[in-house]
C-alpha positions as YAML, in Angstrom:
chain: A
units: angstrom
residues:
- id: 1
  name: MET
  ca: [121.46, 214.61, 139.52]
- id: 2
  name: ARG
  ca: [125.17, 215.32, 139.31]
- id: 3
  name: THR
  ca: [126.76, 217.22, 142.15]
- id: 4
  name: TYR
  ca: [129.25, 219.96, 141.66]
- id: 5
  name: LEU
  ca: [131.70, 220.89, 144.84]
- id: 6
  name: PHE
  ca: [133.66, 224.32, 144.58]
- id: 7
  name: ASP
  ca: [136.72, 225.63, 146.27]
- id: 8
  name: LEU
  ca: [136.40, 229.59, 146.13]
- id: 9
  name: ASP
  ca: [139.38, 230.84, 146.21]
- id: 10
  name: GLY
  ca: [141.82, 230.35, 143.08]
- id: 11
  name: THR
  ca: [138.49, 228.37, 141.64]
- id: 12
  name: LEU
  ca: [135.84, 230.95, 141.65]
- id: 13
  name: LEU
  ca: [137.40, 234.00, 142.88]
- id: 14
  name: ASP
  ca: [140.27, 235.64, 141.60]
- id: 15
  name: SER
  ca: [141.01, 236.60, 145.27]
- id: 16
  name: ILE
  ca: [145.07, 235.51, 145.15]
- id: 17
  name: ALA
  ca: [146.83, 238.99, 145.14]
- id: 18
  name: LEU
  ca: [144.34, 239.94, 148.25]
- id: 19
  name: ILE
  ca: [145.20, 236.84, 149.88]
- id: 20
  name: LEU
  ca: [149.62, 236.97, 149.32]
- id: 21
  name: THR
  ca: [148.85, 241.45, 150.50]
- id: 22
  name: SER
  ca: [146.90, 240.22, 153.88]
- id: 23
  name: PHE
  ca: [149.38, 237.67, 154.46]
- id: 24
  name: HIS
  ca: [152.35, 240.28, 153.77]
- id: 25
  name: HIS
  ca: [151.17, 242.63, 155.70]
- id: 26
  name: THR
  ca: [149.89, 240.60, 159.04]
- id: 27
  name: SER
  ca: [153.38, 239.41, 158.73]
- id: 28
  name: ARG
  ca: [154.64, 242.56, 158.92]
- id: 29
  name: VAL
  ca: [153.07, 243.74, 161.81]
- id: 30
  name: HIS
  ca: [153.76, 241.12, 163.85]
- id: 31
  name: LEU
  ca: [156.58, 239.22, 163.23]
- id: 32
  name: GLU
  ca: [158.46, 242.51, 161.36]
- id: 33
  name: ARG
  ca: [159.30, 240.80, 158.53]
- id: 34
  name: GLU
  ca: [158.11, 238.96, 154.84]
- id: 35
  name: LEU
  ca: [157.76, 235.79, 154.11]
- id: 36
  name: PRO
  ca: [158.01, 235.06, 149.98]
- id: 37
  name: ASP
  ca: [154.90, 234.44, 147.96]
- id: 38
  name: SER
  ca: [155.97, 231.16, 147.48]
- id: 39
  name: TYR
  ca: [155.74, 230.04, 151.05]
- id: 40
  name: TRP
  ca: [151.89, 231.64, 151.09]
- id: 41
  name: LEU
  ca: [150.94, 229.96, 148.08]
- id: 42
  name: GLU
  ca: [151.80, 226.57, 149.69]
- id: 43
  name: GLY
  ca: [149.18, 226.69, 151.98]
- id: 44
  name: THR
  ca: [146.53, 228.26, 150.15]
- id: 45
  name: GLY
  ca: [143.75, 225.81, 150.08]
- id: 46
  name: THR
  ca: [144.35, 225.03, 153.45]
- id: 47
  name: PRO
  ca: [142.69, 227.03, 156.58]
- id: 48
  name: LEU
  ca: [143.70, 230.16, 157.58]
- id: 49
  name: ARG
  ca: [144.31, 229.14, 161.24]
- id: 50
  name: ASP
  ca: [146.74, 226.11, 160.23]
- id: 51
  name: GLN
  ca: [148.40, 228.58, 157.90]
- id: 52
  name: LEU
  ca: [149.09, 231.14, 160.44]
- id: 53
  name: ALA
  ca: [149.96, 228.82, 163.36]
- id: 54
  name: LYS
  ca: [153.49, 227.47, 161.33]
- id: 55
  name: VAL
  ca: [154.22, 231.13, 161.81]
- id: 56
  name: ALA
  ca: [153.32, 232.32, 165.13]
- id: 57
  name: ARG
  ca: [155.22, 232.12, 168.71]
- id: 58
  name: SER
  ca: [152.29, 231.92, 170.93]
- id: 59
  name: LYS
  ca: [148.77, 231.22, 170.94]
- id: 60
  name: GLU
  ca: [148.23, 234.86, 171.68]
- id: 61
  name: GLU
  ca: [149.89, 235.99, 169.30]
- id: 62
  name: LEU
  ca: [148.15, 233.16, 166.64]
- id: 63
  name: SER
  ca: [144.90, 235.00, 167.73]
- id: 64
  name: ALA
  ca: [146.17, 238.62, 167.20]
- id: 65
  name: MET
  ca: [147.12, 237.62, 163.57]
- id: 66
  name: LEU
  ca: [143.92, 236.18, 162.69]
- id: 67
  name: ASP
  ca: [142.35, 238.95, 163.86]
- id: 68
  name: THR
  ca: [144.63, 241.50, 161.62]
- id: 69
  name: TYR
  ca: [144.61, 239.41, 158.61]
- id: 70
  name: VAL
  ca: [140.63, 238.90, 158.49]
- id: 71
  name: ALA
  ca: [140.11, 243.06, 159.06]
- id: 72
  name: TYR
  ca: [142.75, 243.86, 156.36]
- id: 73
  name: ASN
  ca: [141.61, 241.34, 154.11]
- id: 74
  name: LEU
  ca: [137.94, 242.30, 154.16]
- id: 75
  name: SER
  ca: [138.74, 245.77, 154.04]
- id: 76
  name: ARG
  ca: [140.38, 245.34, 150.80]
- id: 77
  name: HIS
  ca: [138.20, 242.45, 149.79]
- id: 78
  name: ASP
  ca: [135.88, 244.13, 147.23]
- id: 79
  name: GLU
  ca: [138.42, 246.31, 145.32]
- id: 80
  name: MET
  ca: [141.12, 243.59, 144.73]
- id: 81
  name: ALA
  ca: [139.05, 240.13, 144.26]
- id: 82
  name: THR
  ca: [137.04, 239.63, 141.18]
- id: 83
  name: SER
  ca: [135.39, 236.58, 139.36]
- id: 84
  name: TYR
  ca: [137.59, 234.19, 136.91]
- id: 85
  name: PRO
  ca: [136.02, 235.03, 133.25]
- id: 86
  name: GLY
  ca: [133.36, 232.94, 132.69]
- id: 87
  name: VAL
  ca: [132.72, 231.08, 136.02]
- id: 88
  name: VAL
  ca: [129.90, 232.96, 137.00]
- id: 89
  name: GLU
  ca: [127.76, 231.99, 133.95]
- id: 90
  name: VAL
  ca: [128.71, 228.16, 134.28]
- id: 91
  name: VAL
  ca: [127.45, 228.27, 138.17]
- id: 92
  name: ARG
  ca: [124.41, 229.90, 136.97]
- id: 93
  name: THR
  ca: [123.58, 227.32, 134.24]
- id: 94
  name: LEU
  ca: [124.15, 224.57, 136.15]
- id: 95
  name: HIS
  ca: [121.70, 225.97, 139.05]
- id: 96
  name: ALA
  ca: [119.55, 226.38, 136.37]
- id: 97
  name: ARG
  ca: [119.55, 222.92, 135.11]
- id: 98
  name: ARG
  ca: [118.87, 221.45, 138.83]
- id: 99
  name: ALA
  ca: [122.52, 220.42, 139.48]
- id: 100
  name: LYS
  ca: [122.83, 219.90, 142.79]
- id: 101
  name: LEU
  ca: [126.09, 222.78, 143.79]
- id: 102
  name: ALA
  ca: [127.57, 223.26, 147.49]
- id: 103
  name: LEU
  ca: [130.52, 225.72, 147.77]
- id: 104
  name: VAL
  ca: [133.73, 223.61, 150.07]
- id: 105
  name: THR
  ca: [136.07, 226.35, 151.12]
- id: 106
  name: SER
  ca: [138.83, 226.87, 153.97]
- id: 107
  name: LYS
  ca: [137.61, 230.47, 153.89]
- id: 108
  name: MET
  ca: [135.63, 231.20, 157.35]
- id: 109
  name: SER
  ca: [132.37, 231.55, 156.65]
- id: 110
  name: THR
  ca: [132.02, 235.15, 157.08]
- id: 111
  name: GLY
  ca: [134.91, 235.63, 154.07]
- id: 112
  name: ALA
  ca: [133.13, 232.99, 152.14]
- id: 113
  name: ALA
  ca: [129.87, 234.81, 151.69]
- id: 114
  name: ARG
  ca: [131.78, 237.84, 151.39]
- id: 115
  name: GLY
  ca: [133.29, 235.91, 148.28]
- id: 116
  name: LEU
  ca: [130.01, 235.21, 146.98]
- id: 117
  name: ARG
  ca: [128.12, 238.38, 147.31]
- id: 118
  name: LEU
  ca: [131.04, 239.71, 145.44]
- id: 119
  name: LEU
  ca: [130.50, 237.23, 142.81]
- id: 120
  name: GLY
  ca: [126.57, 237.31, 142.88]
- id: 121
  name: LEU
  ca: [126.03, 233.37, 143.55]
- id: 122
  name: GLU
  ca: [124.58, 233.75, 146.80]
- id: 123
  name: GLU
  ca: [121.38, 231.67, 145.90]
- id: 124
  name: GLU
  ca: [123.27, 228.80, 143.97]
- id: 125
  name: PHE
  ca: [125.33, 228.16, 146.96]
- id: 126
  name: SER
  ca: [123.02, 227.84, 149.79]
- id: 127
  name: VAL
  ca: [125.04, 225.00, 151.01]
- id: 128
  name: ARG
  ca: [128.44, 225.92, 152.35]
- id: 129
  name: VAL
  ca: [131.27, 224.40, 154.04]
- id: 130
  name: CYS
  ca: [133.64, 226.38, 155.32]
- id: 131
  name: ALA
  ca: [136.76, 226.16, 157.91]
- id: 132
  name: ASP
  ca: [134.70, 227.41, 160.73]
- id: 133
  name: ASP
  ca: [132.26, 224.40, 159.96]
- id: 134
  name: VAL
  ca: [134.39, 221.27, 160.37]
- id: 135
  name: GLU
  ca: [137.33, 220.07, 162.68]
- id: 136
  name: ARG
  ca: [139.62, 219.32, 159.99]
- id: 137
  name: GLY
  ca: [139.94, 221.02, 157.16]
- id: 138
  name: LYS
  ca: [141.66, 220.60, 153.82]
- id: 139
  name: PRO
  ca: [143.17, 218.50, 152.53]
- id: 140
  name: ASP
  ca: [141.50, 216.32, 154.97]
- id: 141
  name: PRO
  ca: [138.51, 214.69, 153.28]
- id: 142
  name: GLU
  ca: [135.85, 215.95, 156.18]
- id: 143
  name: PRO
  ca: [134.87, 219.26, 154.51]
- id: 144
  name: VAL
  ca: [134.06, 217.00, 150.92]
- id: 145
  name: LEU
  ca: [131.89, 214.72, 152.93]
- id: 146
  name: MET
  ca: [130.04, 216.91, 155.24]
- id: 147
  name: ALA
  ca: [128.95, 218.46, 151.38]
- id: 148
  name: LEU
  ca: [128.18, 215.77, 150.25]
- id: 149
  name: ASP
  ca: [126.09, 214.83, 153.20]
- id: 150
  name: ALA
  ca: [124.27, 218.33, 153.07]
- id: 151
  name: LEU
  ca: [123.13, 217.48, 149.27]
- id: 152
  name: GLY
  ca: [122.36, 214.01, 149.62]
- id: 153
  name: SER
  ca: [124.53, 213.21, 147.43]
- id: 154
  name: SER
  ca: [127.19, 210.00, 147.08]
- id: 155
  name: PRO
  ca: [130.77, 210.27, 146.07]
- id: 156
  name: GLU
  ca: [130.25, 208.62, 143.07]
- id: 157
  name: GLU
  ca: [127.96, 211.27, 141.17]
- id: 158
  name: ALA
  ca: [129.89, 214.13, 142.34]
- id: 159
  name: PHE
  ca: [132.52, 215.97, 141.29]
- id: 160
  name: PHE
  ca: [135.35, 218.61, 143.32]
- id: 161
  name: ILE
  ca: [136.51, 221.53, 141.30]
- id: 162
  name: GLY
  ca: [139.33, 223.14, 142.77]
- id: 163
  name: ASP
  ca: [142.79, 224.78, 142.04]
- id: 164
  name: SER
  ca: [145.42, 223.46, 144.65]
- id: 165
  name: HIS
  ca: [146.70, 220.35, 145.37]
- id: 166
  name: HIS
  ca: [144.60, 220.30, 148.61]
- id: 167
  name: ASP
  ca: [141.59, 220.31, 147.05]
- id: 168
  name: ILE
  ca: [142.77, 217.47, 144.80]
- id: 169
  name: GLU
  ca: [143.81, 215.21, 148.15]
- id: 170
  name: ALA
  ca: [140.67, 215.93, 149.77]
- id: 171
  name: GLY
  ca: [138.67, 214.89, 146.76]
- id: 172
  name: ARG
  ca: [140.41, 211.83, 145.97]
- id: 173
  name: ARG
  ca: [140.29, 210.56, 149.79]
- id: 174
  name: ALA
  ca: [136.58, 211.53, 149.96]
- id: 175
  name: GLY
  ca: [136.12, 209.14, 147.03]
- id: 176
  name: VAL
  ca: [134.75, 211.95, 144.75]
- id: 177
  name: THR
  ca: [136.15, 213.16, 141.21]
- id: 178
  name: THR
  ca: [138.65, 215.43, 140.99]
- id: 179
  name: VAL
  ca: [138.61, 218.36, 138.63]
- id: 180
  name: ALA
  ca: [141.66, 220.61, 138.69]
- id: 181
  name: VAL
  ca: [141.44, 223.89, 137.08]
- id: 182
  name: SER
  ca: [144.42, 225.84, 134.95]
- id: 183
  name: TRP
  ca: [143.53, 229.28, 135.92]
- id: 184
  name: GLY
  ca: [144.20, 229.34, 139.62]
- id: 185
  name: PRO
  ca: [147.89, 230.05, 140.98]
- id: 186
  name: PHE
  ca: [149.50, 226.60, 141.13]
- id: 187
  name: SER
  ca: [151.51, 225.23, 138.73]
- id: 188
  name: ARG
  ca: [150.16, 222.25, 136.04]
- id: 189
  name: GLU
  ca: [153.23, 220.38, 137.18]
- id: 190
  name: LYS
  ca: [152.37, 221.14, 140.71]
- id: 191
  name: LEU
  ca: [148.82, 220.02, 140.30]
- id: 192
  name: SER
  ca: [149.86, 217.12, 137.99]
- id: 193
  name: ALA
  ca: [151.75, 215.40, 140.98]
- id: 194
  name: ALA
  ca: [148.09, 215.73, 142.94]
- id: 195
  name: ASN
  ca: [146.64, 213.35, 139.93]
- id: 196
  name: PRO
  ca: [143.07, 214.95, 139.51]
- id: 197
  name: ASP
  ca: [140.87, 212.85, 137.76]
- id: 198
  name: HIS
  ca: [139.98, 215.56, 134.92]
- id: 199
  name: TRP
  ca: [141.19, 219.04, 133.58]
- id: 200
  name: LEU
  ca: [139.41, 222.55, 132.96]
- id: 201
  name: GLU
  ca: [141.04, 224.46, 130.87]
- id: 202
  name: GLU
  ca: [138.36, 227.16, 131.08]
- id: 203
  name: PRO
  ca: [135.44, 226.89, 133.01]
- id: 204
  name: HIS
  ca: [132.93, 225.85, 130.44]
- id: 205
  name: GLY
  ca: [134.41, 222.68, 129.77]
- id: 206
  name: ILE
  ca: [132.53, 221.58, 133.06]
- id: 207
  name: PHE
  ca: [129.66, 220.39, 130.56]
- id: 208
  name: GLU
  ca: [131.72, 218.25, 128.69]
- id: 209
  name: LEU
  ca: [133.17, 216.23, 132.12]
...
């Protein structure tokens, strides 16, 4: 039985504009300046705490920035985020075929649950590994390995589908087959440098892997 591990933001959920807006709001509030989209995009796919820790000037400021980001992100979530065309149908089809499915995301569990609820995929992803479930987030392999353990799957039978080079690195280090999607925020050149095993030009291509 095949195993499919999915990233959330940029893979299933089109939330990149929401993420960038949340970072810019947080930066204005606490740093009184903005950083370019490219700066925040580079860290997309890694835990929020790790991203904000690079600009916070103290532990107290980091904690406050996290609170500001999360509150703003959740307040705008349902109006700004949406599914990528075709992904919900594909996940539901895999679930109906009794494939093993898990969500492996750098989002905190509260935000991940909100995203799955918006997509209508809560039942399909009963196994979820989020940022607050691990000590080391992507690109470390820990989240991928934790998902495999929860599913009772081996790396050899698993695919990890993601939009960022952090996903590809985490999957490779865990020994699973890596799959890069073409519809996320990262360029093909950027993802090619991470050497994914497969590419998905559109969601239904997953049935041909």
